[in-house]
N, C-alpha and C positions, 0 to 999 in steps of 0.2 A: 504494500500500500504506500503511495507517495507520502513523503514526510509532511507535505503541505495540505494533505487531505483533512477536511473538517472532522472526519471520523477519528482522527488522532487527538482531537481536542477533548478536554474534560467534558463529560456529558452535560453539565449544567451551563456550558458556554455554547453548545451547538444550537443554532437557530430553531431547527425543527423541534428538538426536544424541549427547548425553552418555551416555544409557542404552545405545545401540547400541555406542558406542566403548569405554566403561569399565565397563558393567554397571549394573544397577539400584541396587546399593548406593551408587553415586556420586551418585545423584539425590536431592534433598530430597523430603520428603513433598509439599510444594506442587507440585514439579516432576512427580512421579508422577501426582498428581491432574490436573494440567494436560494430561498426555499423554492421559488418559482423556477429558477435556473437548474436546480437539483445538483449540479456539479460545477466545478471550475474548469480551468483549462491548464495546459502544461505549464507548470511553474507558478500557478496562481490558484488559490482556493476560491470557492464560490462567493464568499463574503467579500474578499478583496476585489474580485471581478465586478461584483455588484456595486461596491463603493466607487470603483473607477467609472462605471457606467453612469451612476448618479452624478458624479462630478463632471464628467464629460458633457452631459446634456444639461447641466446647470440645475439639477434637482429632479425630484420625482415627476413633476409636471412636464419638464422637458423630456425626460425619458419616456413617459407614457404618451407623449405627443409625437414621439419620433416615428418617422415612416419606416417601412420595411427597407427601403433603399438606404436610409441613414444607419439603420441597425446592421445592415450587411457590410458596412464599411469598418465595423469594429473587429479588429483582429481576434480570432478565436471564437467569435460569436456565430455558431453555425445555424443551419436552418431549424434544427430542433429547438434550440434555446430561443430563437426569434419567434417561432410559432408559439412557444409557451408564454412568452411575454405578451404577444399580441392577443392571445386567447384570454388571458387574465384581464387585460385592459378592456376588451370588448365585453366580457361578462359584467364588469363593473358598470359599464355604460348601460347595458341592457337592464341591469338590476335597477338603476336609478330611473330608467324610462318606465319600467313597470310600476315603480312607486308613485310616479306623477299621474299615470292614467287612472282616472276615477277620482282625482282629488280636485277640490275647488281652488282655482288659482289664487283668489283673493284670501283664502284661508291658509294656503300653504305656499306662499311666494318663495320661501327659502328653498323648499324641495324642488320647485320648478327651476329656480335660478341655479341651484347646485347641479341639477341635471344638465342644463344648458352650458354652464361653465365647464363641466367635465367633458361633455360630449363635443363641444365646439370651440372652447377657449384656446386650444393649442393646435388646431388643425392648420395645415400648411396651405390648404386651398379654401376658397370661400364656398360656403353652402348657404342656401336660403331654405329655412325650415318654417313650417306652419303648425301651430297648435290649434286644434279645433275644439271648441267648447260648447256646452249646451246652455240652456237658460239659467242654470244655477252656477255658471262658470266652472263646471266640472270638465276636466280634460277628457275628450273622447279619443283623440289620436294626436300623435306628434310625428309629422312626416316631412321628408325633404321634398321641396318643390323644384329646386334647381341647384346645379353645381357650377362653380366658376364665379368670377367677379360679376356683380349685379349688372354692370354695363355690357358684359359679354354674354352672360347666361340668358337664355330665352325663357322668359317668365310669362306664361299665358294666363291672364285673369280668368278666362273661361274655365281653365283646368282647376283653378282654385275654387271658383264658385261651384263647379260641378261636384267636386269632392265634398265641399261643405254641405251641399244639399243631400248628397248620398248619406252623409253621417247625421243629417238632421241637426246640424250645428247652428247655433244662434249667434256665435261670435268667433272671431279668429285672433290669434296673436302671431305677428310676423317676427321672425328672428333670423339674423344672419351674422356671420363672423367676419372680422377684419384681421387676418393674420399679421398685417403690418403693425398692429398695435394702436393704430389711429382710431380714437373713439368717435370722432365727429363724422357724421354722414356726408357723403359726396352729394353733389347736386343731382346726380343720377339716382342715388339712393332715395332721395326725397321725391323725385319725379315718379319713380316706380312705385313707391309706397302710396302716393296719392292716387295713382292709377288703379292699384289693387283695391284701395279703400273705396274708391268710387264704384268699382264693379260690385263690391260686396254690398254696399248700401242700396244698390238697385234692387237686390233681392232680400233686403231687410236683414242682412247679416252684419253685425257690428264689428268693425276693426278696433280691438281694444288698445293695441300698442304695437310698435315696432322696436325691438330691442337689438342693439348691436353688441355682440360679444367680442371682447379682445382679451389678450393675456393680461392687460393692465386694468380691466374693469368693464363696466357696462355703460351703454348710452340708451336712454329711453326717449323715443319721439314724443310720447305723451307728456313726460315731465318737462320737455323743452317746448311744449305747445306747438309741435310741428304736425301732430296728428290729432 
């Protein structure tokens, strides 16, 4: 067994054993990532590899927002380890999505914003998402409407309205991300939002807000009296 193997560590220092005995709160960020990776690479144990990954990407958010191509550039990080990381990240996003479906936005804003921040805050491409809500502002569905910058993506108001009617939604919440970190909307963002809002109002569907998600925070069209 290699001398740098975690199996050579005292049992109470091993991340997996520590998690099972004392709970996940007792394990460091690097230790939790090491459990996902399961093993290290030649000359480096799993915890050391995990610590280097976290430092390389500037923290857990950076690591969990890394693309497959970015992960493939890390020496020693093979397809199996990349798949394990990507699967864990996707599961956490889907779990949060499940938690917001069926909840009233006005009663659980934190849950909704946590989901949006995790699922969109560190994406390298722009996505335009719509949350469909019923009369009680309960989330019926959260779906991507377009991919790419808003001025390049083709966003059809009729598709939005059609889906809202299919779900019997009474209102919608628009969301898109700015990978650049710029919180303020572009003029095109504003024009597209007004166009979508107008189409919704024709069929008596209320546009509640348009939220821009960035790594640095959020921007609300409603709070800024744009919508």
